[in-house]
C-alpha positions as CSV (number, residue, x, y, z in Angstrom):
1,M,30.8,-14.4,29.6
2,G,27.6,-13.6,31.4
3,K,25.6,-16.0,29.2
4,L,27.9,-18.8,30.1
5,K,27.2,-18.4,33.8
6,S,23.4,-18.5,33.3
7,S,23.3,-21.5,30.9
8,P,23.4,-24.8,32.9
9,W,22.9,-26.9,29.8
10,L,25.9,-25.3,28.1
11,K,28.0,-26.0,31.2
12,L,26.8,-29.6,31.3
13,F,27.6,-30.0,27.6
14,L,31.1,-28.6,28.0
15,V,31.9,-30.7,31.0
16,I,30.7,-33.9,29.2
17,T,32.7,-33.0,26.1
18,F,35.8,-32.2,28.2
19,L,35.5,-35.6,30.0
20,A,35.0,-37.4,26.7
21,V,38.1,-35.9,25.2
22,I,40.1,-36.9,28.3
23,F,38.8,-40.5,28.2
24,I,39.6,-40.8,24.5
25,A,43.1,-39.3,25.0
26,L,43.9,-41.7,27.8
27,R,42.6,-44.7,25.8
28,F,44.5,-43.6,22.7
29,F,47.8,-43.3,24.6
30,N,47.1,-46.4,26.7
31,V,47.8,-44.7,30.0
32,D,47.4,-46.7,33.2
33,F,48.2,-44.4,36.1
34,S,48.1,-47.2,38.7
35,K,51.3,-48.7,37.3
36,I,53.3,-45.5,36.9
37,T,56.6,-45.0,38.6
38,V,59.3,-42.4,37.9
39,E,61.3,-44.7,35.8
40,S,58.3,-46.2,33.9
41,F,56.9,-42.8,33.3
42,K,60.3,-41.6,31.9
43,E,60.5,-44.6,29.6
44,K,56.9,-44.1,28.4
45,I,57.3,-40.5,27.6
46,D,60.7,-41.1,25.9
47,S,59.1,-43.7,23.7
48,F,57.0,-41.0,22.0
49,G,60.1,-39.2,20.8
50,I,59.5,-35.6,19.7
51,W,55.9,-36.0,20.8
52,G,57.0,-36.7,24.4
53,P,56.9,-33.0,25.5
54,V,53.5,-32.5,24.0
55,I,52.1,-35.6,25.7
56,Y,53.6,-34.5,29.0
57,I,52.0,-31.0,28.7
58,V,48.6,-32.6,27.9
59,L,48.9,-35.0,30.9
60,Y,49.8,-32.1,33.2
61,V,46.6,-30.3,32.2
62,L,44.6,-33.5,32.8
63,R,46.5,-34.4,36.0
64,P,44.0,-32.8,38.5
65,L,41.4,-35.4,37.4
66,I,43.4,-38.2,39.0
67,L,44.4,-36.1,42.0
68,F,48.1,-36.6,41.1
69,P,50.3,-34.1,43.1
70,A,51.5,-31.2,41.0
71,A,54.9,-31.1,42.7
72,V,55.7,-34.7,41.9
73,F,54.6,-34.4,38.3
74,S,56.7,-31.2,38.0
75,A,59.8,-32.9,39.3
76,S,59.3,-35.7,36.8
77,A,60.1,-33.1,34.0
78,G,63.6,-32.9,35.4
79,A,63.9,-36.6,35.7
80,I,62.9,-37.1,32.0
81,W,64.6,-34.1,30.3
82,G,66.9,-32.6,32.8
83,L,66.9,-28.8,33.0
84,Q,65.3,-28.6,29.6
85,G,62.2,-30.0,31.2
86,L,61.7,-26.6,32.8
87,L,60.2,-25.3,29.6
88,Y,57.7,-28.1,29.3
89,L,56.8,-27.8,32.9
90,L,56.1,-24.1,32.7
91,I,53.9,-24.6,29.6
92,G,51.9,-27.4,31.3
93,A,51.6,-25.7,34.7
94,N,50.4,-22.4,33.2
95,L,47.9,-24.1,30.9
96,S,46.6,-26.1,33.9
97,A,46.3,-23.0,36.1
98,I,44.4,-21.2,33.3
99,A,42.0,-24.1,32.7
100,E,41.2,-24.5,36.4
101,F,40.8,-20.7,36.9
102,I,38.3,-20.5,34.0
103,I,36.4,-23.6,35.1
104,A,36.0,-22.1,38.6
105,R,35.1,-18.6,37.5
106,Y,32.6,-19.4,34.6
107,F,31.5,-23.1,34.8
108,A,31.6,-24.6,38.2
109,R,31.5,-21.6,40.7
110,E,28.9,-23.2,43.0
111,A,30.7,-26.5,43.2
112,V,34.1,-24.8,43.9
113,E,32.5,-22.7,46.6
114,K,31.2,-25.8,48.3
115,L,34.6,-27.4,48.0
116,I,36.5,-24.5,49.5
117,K,33.8,-23.4,52.0
118,G,35.3,-20.0,52.7
119,K,38.8,-21.2,53.6
120,F,40.4,-18.7,51.3
121,N,38.6,-15.5,52.5
122,S,42.0,-13.9,53.4
123,I,43.2,-14.4,49.8
124,D,40.0,-12.8,48.5
125,Q,40.6,-9.8,50.7
126,A,44.3,-9.5,49.7
127,V,43.3,-9.7,46.0
128,E,41.1,-6.6,46.6
129,K,44.2,-4.6,47.5
130,N,46.6,-5.9,44.8
131,G,45.7,-9.0,42.8
132,F,49.0,-9.3,41.0
133,V,51.2,-9.2,44.1
134,T,48.9,-11.5,46.0
135,V,49.0,-14.2,43.3
136,L,52.7,-13.7,42.9
137,L,53.4,-14.4,46.6
138,I,51.1,-17.4,46.5
139,R,52.9,-18.9,43.5
140,L,56.5,-18.5,44.8
141,I,56.3,-21.7,46.9
142,P,55.2,-24.9,45.1
143,N,52.9,-27.0,47.4
144,V,50.2,-29.6,47.4
145,A,47.4,-27.0,47.3
146,W,48.3,-26.0,43.7
147,D,44.9,-27.1,42.2
148,I,42.9,-25.7,45.1
149,Q,44.7,-22.4,44.7
150,N,43.8,-22.2,41.0
151,L,40.2,-22.9,41.7
152,A,40.0,-20.5,44.7
153,L,41.6,-17.7,42.7
154,G,39.0,-18.2,40.0
155,L,36.4,-17.1,42.6
156,T,38.2,-13.9,43.5
157,K,38.0,-10.6,41.6
158,V,41.6,-10.8,40.4
159,K,42.0,-9.8,36.8
160,F,42.7,-12.7,34.3
161,R,45.7,-10.8,33.0
162,D,47.2,-10.3,36.5
163,Y,46.5,-13.9,37.3
164,V,48.3,-15.3,34.3
165,L,51.3,-12.9,34.5
166,A,51.8,-13.4,38.2
167,T,51.5,-17.2,37.8
168,L,54.0,-17.3,35.0
169,I,56.6,-15.2,37.0
170,G,55.8,-16.6,40.4
171,I,56.2,-20.3,39.6
172,L,59.6,-19.8,37.9
173,P,61.9,-20.2,41.0
174,G,59.9,-23.1,42.5
175,S,59.6,-24.8,39.1
176,F,63.4,-24.6,38.6
177,A,64.0,-26.1,42.0
178,L,61.6,-29.0,41.3
179,V,63.1,-29.7,37.9
180,Y,66.6,-29.5,39.3
181,F,65.5,-31.9,42.1
182,G,64.0,-34.4,39.6
183,S,67.1,-34.2,37.5
184,S,69.3,-34.7,40.6
185,F,67.2,-37.6,41.8
186,I,67.9,-39.6,38.6
187,S,71.6,-38.5,38.8
188,V,71.9,-39.9,42.3
189,I,70.2,-43.2,41.3
190,T,72.8,-43.5,38.6
191,N,75.7,-42.4,40.7
192,P,75.2,-42.0,44.6
193,K,78.3,-39.7,44.7
194,H,76.0,-37.0,43.1
195,F,74.0,-36.8,46.4
196,W,75.3,-33.2,46.8
197,K,72.9,-32.2,44.0
198,I,69.9,-33.1,46.2
199,I,71.4,-30.8,48.9
200,V,71.7,-28.0,46.4
201,A,68.0,-28.5,45.4
202,F,66.9,-28.1,49.0
203,I,69.1,-25.0,49.3
204,I,67.3,-23.5,46.3
205,F,63.9,-24.3,47.9
206,G,65.1,-22.5,51.1
207,A,66.1,-19.5,49.0
208,V,62.8,-19.3,47.3
209,Y,60.9,-19.6,50.6
210,Y,63.1,-16.8,52.1
211,L,62.3,-14.7,49.1
212,Q,58.6,-15.2,49.5
213,Q,58.7,-14.3,53.2
214,L,60.8,-11.2,52.4
215,L,58.3,-10.0,49.8
216,R,55.4,-10.8,52.0
217,K,56.9,-8.8,54.9
218,K,57.6,-5.8,52.6
219,Q,54.0,-5.9,51.3
220,N,52.6,-5.8,54.8
221,E,54.9,-2.9,55.8
222,E,54.1,-0.7,52.8
223,P,50.7,0.7,51.9
224,V,49.3,-1.0,48.9
225,T,47.4,0.9,46.2
226,P,44.1,-0.9,45.4
227,A,44.0,-2.5,42.0
228,R,42.0,-0.7,39.4
């Protein structure tokens, strides 16, 4: 990987190729993000039949390029497929996290450092103690800083294996809550009497937040063995 860091021409070629693939994909699927609503997005994805989940996953990976909030896109999986959408969301979210991590670590380190400007120094220090636990705690709560987190973690010394595993496990509770919320949202639109499902979704969010705070407190109280 050392050669990749020292080859600006290779980086430029890969970035141009990546953008070209994105442009072709968006043109091929005739995607106009300016006209997308929850209902129109659902209808568009449904129209692709069995290819719908694949297209959703691809769009999730490309989503950062249009600055579309990850939480909203995640909830849309529940609106489209119900709880089954959790599987597609997990695949898309993890692939997106891996892609941004690799880009930050090997291809755009200087650009990401300028973007972040030392705002995540505390995370870098925590990773030094225990990369897996640090990433796990960060992932437990879904928030608008998802993409920034992925890029910032790419600059730290966390092992790729720990990053992937902690992300996969950490986003499970929050992803379930978002998918359930999306599914409940559609259910309430269809039948307002189902409003209680929205309340349940917020209760799940609260439980996940409490779990994160509990684990964080436990981590601060107990000595942590530095990661090898």
